Each structure stands twice: as C-alpha cells, then as structure tokens.
DRENRO-69585 format. One record per residue (C-alpha): residue in one letter; residue number from 1; x, y, z. Coordinates in Angstrom, 2 decimals, padded with zeros to 5 digits. Layout:
<site residu="a" num="NUM" c1="X" c2="Y" c3="Z"/>
...
// end
This chain:
<site residu="x" num="1" c1="-010.02" c2="-019.67" c3="036.76"/>
<site residu="x" num="2" c1="-013.82" c2="-019.90" c3="037.17"/>
<site residu="x" num="3" c1="-013.66" c2="-018.22" c3="040.58"/>
<site residu="x" num="4" c1="-011.61" c2="-015.38" c3="039.08"/>
<site residu="x" num="5" c1="-014.24" c2="-014.76" c3="036.35"/>
<site residu="x" num="6" c1="-017.03" c2="-014.73" c3="038.93"/>
<site residu="x" num="7" c1="-015.13" c2="-012.21" c3="041.06"/>
<site residu="x" num="8" c1="-014.55" c2="-009.99" c3="038.02"/>
<site residu="x" num="9" c1="-018.23" c2="-010.16" c3="037.03"/>
<site residu="x" num="10" c1="-019.32" c2="-009.16" c3="040.53"/>
<site residu="x" num="11" c1="-016.48" c2="-006.72" c3="041.18"/>
<site residu="x" num="12" c1="-017.42" c2="-003.25" c3="042.35"/>
<site residu="x" num="13" c1="-013.93" c2="-001.77" c3="042.78"/>
<site residu="x" num="14" c1="-011.79" c2="-002.81" c3="039.84"/>
<site residu="x" num="15" c1="-009.64" c2="-000.74" c3="037.47"/>
<site residu="x" num="16" c1="-012.33" c2="-000.69" c3="034.79"/>
<site residu="x" num="17" c1="-016.11" c2="-000.57" c3="035.01"/>
<site residu="x" num="18" c1="-017.96" c2="-003.84" c3="035.39"/>
<site residu="x" num="19" c1="-021.68" c2="-004.47" c3="034.84"/>
<site residu="x" num="20" c1="-022.13" c2="-004.41" c3="038.65"/>
<site residu="x" num="21" c1="-020.38" c2="-001.05" c3="038.94"/>
<site residu="x" num="22" c1="-022.43" c2="000.48" c3="036.11"/>
<site residu="x" num="23" c1="-025.63" c2="-000.79" c3="037.76"/>
<site residu="x" num="24" c1="-024.62" c2="000.76" c3="041.08"/>
<site residu="x" num="25" c1="-023.79" c2="004.10" c3="039.41"/>
<site residu="x" num="26" c1="-027.17" c2="004.15" c3="037.65"/>
<site residu="x" num="27" c1="-028.92" c2="003.50" c3="040.98"/>
<site residu="x" num="28" c1="-027.05" c2="006.38" c3="042.63"/>
<site residu="x" num="29" c1="-027.99" c2="008.79" c3="039.83"/>
<site residu="x" num="30" c1="-031.65" c2="007.65" c3="039.87"/>
<site residu="x" num="31" c1="-031.88" c2="008.32" c3="043.62"/>
<site residu="x" num="32" c1="-030.05" c2="011.63" c3="043.71"/>
<site residu="x" num="33" c1="-031.76" c2="014.69" c3="042.22"/>
<site residu="x" num="34" c1="-028.52" c2="016.67" c3="041.86"/>
<site residu="x" num="35" c1="-026.33" c2="013.92" c3="040.32"/>
<site residu="x" num="36" c1="-025.95" c2="013.61" c3="036.56"/>
<site residu="x" num="37" c1="-023.29" c2="010.90" c3="036.73"/>
<site residu="x" num="38" c1="-021.15" c2="009.01" c3="039.23"/>
<site residu="x" num="39" c1="-017.46" c2="008.18" c3="039.34"/>
<site residu="x" num="40" c1="-016.08" c2="005.60" c3="041.73"/>
<site residu="x" num="41" c1="-012.51" c2="005.82" c3="042.96"/>
<site residu="x" num="42" c1="-010.40" c2="003.29" c3="044.85"/>
<site residu="x" num="43" c1="-008.83" c2="005.76" c3="047.26"/>
<site residu="x" num="44" c1="-008.88" c2="009.34" c3="048.48"/>
<site residu="x" num="45" c1="-005.98" c2="010.47" c3="046.29"/>
<site residu="x" num="46" c1="-007.82" c2="009.32" c3="043.16"/>
<site residu="x" num="47" c1="-011.08" c2="010.92" c3="044.31"/>
<site residu="x" num="48" c1="-009.44" c2="014.26" c3="045.12"/>
<site residu="x" num="49" c1="-007.43" c2="014.31" c3="041.89"/>
<site residu="x" num="50" c1="-010.46" c2="013.48" c3="039.73"/>
<site residu="x" num="51" c1="-012.52" c2="016.12" c3="041.55"/>
<site residu="x" num="52" c1="-009.80" c2="018.65" c3="040.85"/>
<site residu="x" num="53" c1="-009.72" c2="017.71" c3="037.15"/>
<site residu="x" num="54" c1="-013.52" c2="017.97" c3="036.90"/>
<site residu="x" num="55" c1="-013.48" c2="021.39" c3="038.58"/>
<site residu="x" num="56" c1="-010.81" c2="022.65" c3="036.19"/>
<site residu="x" num="57" c1="-012.57" c2="021.22" c3="033.14"/>
<site residu="x" num="58" c1="-015.95" c2="022.68" c3="034.17"/>
<site residu="x" num="59" c1="-014.60" c2="026.12" c3="035.10"/>
<site residu="x" num="60" c1="-011.76" c2="026.55" c3="032.62"/>
<site residu="x" num="61" c1="-009.70" c2="027.84" c3="035.56"/>
<site residu="x" num="62" c1="-006.39" c2="026.62" c3="037.02"/>
<site residu="x" num="63" c1="-005.77" c2="027.76" c3="040.60"/>
<site residu="x" num="64" c1="-006.55" c2="025.43" c3="043.50"/>
<site residu="x" num="65" c1="-006.49" c2="026.36" c3="047.16"/>
<site residu="x" num="66" c1="-005.12" c2="023.66" c3="049.48"/>
<site residu="x" num="67" c1="-004.61" c2="023.69" c3="053.22"/>
<site residu="x" num="68" c1="-000.96" c2="023.92" c3="054.23"/>
<site residu="x" num="69" c1="000.32" c2="020.88" c3="056.12"/>
<site residu="x" num="70" c1="-002.91" c2="018.97" c3="055.48"/>
<site residu="x" num="71" c1="-002.86" c2="015.65" c3="053.67"/>
<site residu="x" num="72" c1="-004.72" c2="015.77" c3="050.34"/>
<site residu="x" num="73" c1="-003.25" c2="012.63" c3="048.77"/>
<site residu="x" num="74" c1="-000.10" c2="011.13" c3="047.29"/>
<site residu="x" num="75" c1="-000.08" c2="012.32" c3="043.66"/>
<site residu="x" num="76" c1="002.70" c2="014.78" c3="042.73"/>
<site residu="x" num="77" c1="000.36" c2="017.79" c3="042.89"/>
<site residu="x" num="78" c1="-000.61" c2="017.10" c3="046.51"/>
<site residu="x" num="79" c1="001.89" c2="014.79" c3="048.20"/>
<site residu="x" num="80" c1="003.50" c2="016.18" c3="051.35"/>
<site residu="x" num="81" c1="006.83" c2="014.72" c3="050.16"/>
<site residu="x" num="82" c1="008.71" c2="016.90" c3="047.71"/>
<site residu="x" num="83" c1="011.19" c2="014.24" c3="046.49"/>
<site residu="x" num="84" c1="010.60" c2="013.54" c3="042.82"/>
<site residu="x" num="85" c1="008.08" c2="016.36" c3="042.46"/>
<site residu="x" num="86" c1="008.72" c2="019.24" c3="040.06"/>
<site residu="x" num="87" c1="007.66" c2="022.84" c3="040.65"/>
<site residu="x" num="88" c1="005.39" c2="022.51" c3="037.60"/>
<site residu="x" num="89" c1="003.39" c2="019.80" c3="039.43"/>
<site residu="x" num="90" c1="002.40" c2="022.42" c3="042.00"/>
<site residu="x" num="91" c1="002.47" c2="025.56" c3="039.87"/>
<site residu="x" num="92" c1="-001.20" c2="026.40" c3="040.34"/>
<site residu="x" num="93" c1="-001.58" c2="025.59" c3="044.03"/>
<site residu="x" num="94" c1="-002.13" c2="028.35" c3="046.56"/>
<site residu="x" num="95" c1="-001.82" c2="027.34" c3="050.21"/>
<site residu="x" num="96" c1="-003.92" c2="028.67" c3="053.05"/>
<site residu="x" num="97" c1="-003.58" c2="028.03" c3="056.77"/>
<site residu="x" num="98" c1="-005.65" c2="025.12" c3="057.98"/>
<site residu="x" num="99" c1="-008.66" c2="026.43" c3="059.91"/>
<site residu="x" num="100" c1="-007.53" c2="030.03" c3="059.30"/>
<site residu="x" num="101" c1="-010.37" c2="031.90" c3="057.58"/>
<site residu="x" num="102" c1="-008.32" c2="035.07" c3="057.02"/>
<site residu="x" num="103" c1="-005.63" c2="033.12" c3="055.16"/>
<site residu="x" num="104" c1="-008.31" c2="031.34" c3="053.11"/>
<site residu="x" num="105" c1="-009.75" c2="034.70" c3="052.09"/>
<site residu="x" num="106" c1="-006.25" c2="035.96" c3="051.20"/>
<site residu="x" num="107" c1="-005.55" c2="032.83" c3="049.13"/>
<site residu="x" num="108" c1="-008.88" c2="033.22" c3="047.30"/>
<site residu="x" num="109" c1="-008.02" c2="036.84" c3="046.58"/>
<site residu="x" num="110" c1="-004.59" c2="035.76" c3="045.28"/>
<site residu="x" num="111" c1="-006.26" c2="033.32" c3="042.87"/>
<site residu="x" num="112" c1="-008.43" c2="036.11" c3="041.54"/>
<site residu="x" num="113" c1="-010.65" c2="035.08" c3="038.66"/>
<site residu="x" num="114" c1="-008.61" c2="031.90" c3="038.04"/>
<site residu="x" num="115" c1="-009.95" c2="029.93" c3="041.03"/>
<site residu="x" num="116" c1="-011.04" c2="026.43" c3="040.01"/>
<site residu="x" num="117" c1="-011.40" c2="024.74" c3="043.41"/>
<site residu="x" num="118" c1="-010.88" c2="024.90" c3="047.14"/>
<site residu="x" num="119" c1="-009.74" c2="021.62" c3="048.69"/>
<site residu="x" num="120" c1="-010.77" c2="021.24" c3="052.32"/>
<site residu="x" num="121" c1="-009.50" c2="018.24" c3="054.21"/>
<site residu="x" num="122" c1="-011.99" c2="017.02" c3="056.78"/>
<site residu="x" num="123" c1="-009.22" c2="016.73" c3="059.31"/>
<site residu="x" num="124" c1="-005.60" c2="017.75" c3="059.58"/>
<site residu="x" num="125" c1="-003.11" c2="015.15" c3="060.76"/>
<site residu="x" num="126" c1="-000.90" c2="017.87" c3="062.24"/>
<site residu="x" num="127" c1="-003.59" c2="019.78" c3="064.14"/>
<site residu="x" num="128" c1="-006.11" c2="016.93" c3="064.56"/>
<site residu="x" num="129" c1="-009.00" c2="019.33" c3="064.00"/>
<site residu="x" num="130" c1="-012.23" c2="017.63" c3="063.02"/>
<site residu="x" num="131" c1="-014.72" c2="018.72" c3="060.36"/>
<site residu="x" num="132" c1="-017.02" c2="019.96" c3="063.13"/>
<site residu="x" num="133" c1="-014.40" c2="022.58" c3="064.02"/>
<site residu="x" num="134" c1="-013.25" c2="023.20" c3="060.46"/>
<site residu="x" num="135" c1="-013.88" c2="026.94" c3="060.04"/>
<site residu="x" num="136" c1="-012.22" c2="027.10" c3="056.62"/>
<site residu="x" num="137" c1="-014.57" c2="024.49" c3="055.13"/>
<site residu="x" num="138" c1="-017.53" c2="026.67" c3="056.08"/>
<site residu="x" num="139" c1="-015.78" c2="029.84" c3="054.94"/>
<site residu="x" num="140" c1="-014.96" c2="028.26" c3="051.56"/>
<site residu="x" num="141" c1="-018.65" c2="028.27" c3="050.70"/>
<site residu="x" num="142" c1="-018.59" c2="032.07" c3="051.04"/>
<site residu="x" num="143" c1="-015.38" c2="032.47" c3="049.01"/>
<site residu="x" num="144" c1="-016.57" c2="030.35" c3="046.08"/>
<site residu="x" num="145" c1="-019.31" c2="032.63" c3="044.66"/>
<site residu="x" num="146" c1="-017.15" c2="035.71" c3="045.22"/>
<site residu="x" num="147" c1="-014.54" c2="034.23" c3="042.88"/>
<site residu="x" num="148" c1="-016.89" c2="032.70" c3="040.32"/>
<site residu="x" num="149" c1="-016.66" c2="029.12" c3="041.62"/>
<site residu="x" num="150" c1="-019.94" c2="027.28" c3="041.19"/>
<site residu="x" num="151" c1="-020.92" c2="024.80" c3="043.87"/>
<site residu="x" num="152" c1="-023.25" c2="021.88" c3="043.28"/>
<site residu="x" num="153" c1="-025.73" c2="021.03" c3="046.07"/>
// end
C-alpha cells in the first residue's frame, strides 16, 4: 500500500493530475513563450481528439480535414474501422488524399468558412511517407489562413 501511494504521488501519466504533473506543466509554460497552458495525454488518440476539441471550441467551427487512409486514432470519429461507428460520429469530417495538395485544397474549399482544423498525420501506414516528404502538411499552413483557421506558433 505504501509503494502504491508513493507511485501515485510521483506519477506523471495518470488519469488525473498529480502534483508532479502540475509542476511539469508549469515548467513547460514558463519555458515556452507561446504556451498559455499544457495538457498531457496518454496516447495519440487522446492527444488528437483533445486538439480537435480545442480547435472547435476556439474557432466555433465544425469541419475537420483528415487524410484518407491515414491513421488518426481509435475514437469513433477517426478509427479506420467502421464497425460500431455511426455516421453522426463522422458527420463533419472531410477527407483529402494523403500527400495530395490539390485534394487538400479542394477539401478546404468544401469546408468553406466552417473549417476548424486540418489533421496531418506525420506518416501514413499505407503509403509509408515520412513527414519530410509530407507535402500536405506544408500546404495546410497555406490553407489555414485562407479559411479563417488561426495557427499558433
């Protein structure tokens, strides 16, 4: 029991914030001129989903561009498996072709003034393209201002 309490007190990746986690977040914010606050997530699905929620809350917009056939996580909105997922879970997703700048531009145009976020996977399991060759990630920075999406440095 004592070991368990020590682990909880020192924990930096638990379900709820611990003193150690709060201290680490405060250090990140103090050392980063552009950060107002920090959220820690246990996995990529959580991080992507929270980022999406923050983007929607900050912009008041709904549409999200996601790369077709790229893995963005395992929540209903982004899982590659459709079993158990309702159309409403994905109602505001617009897909673009991975590493296809023309399809990214078309998807951004389809979102119009309701574009909340563009999700760019660093690599695509199907195509095995790396971030270094990821043309759509670079092109997304051009599409964002055109559609009223604000990007933080």
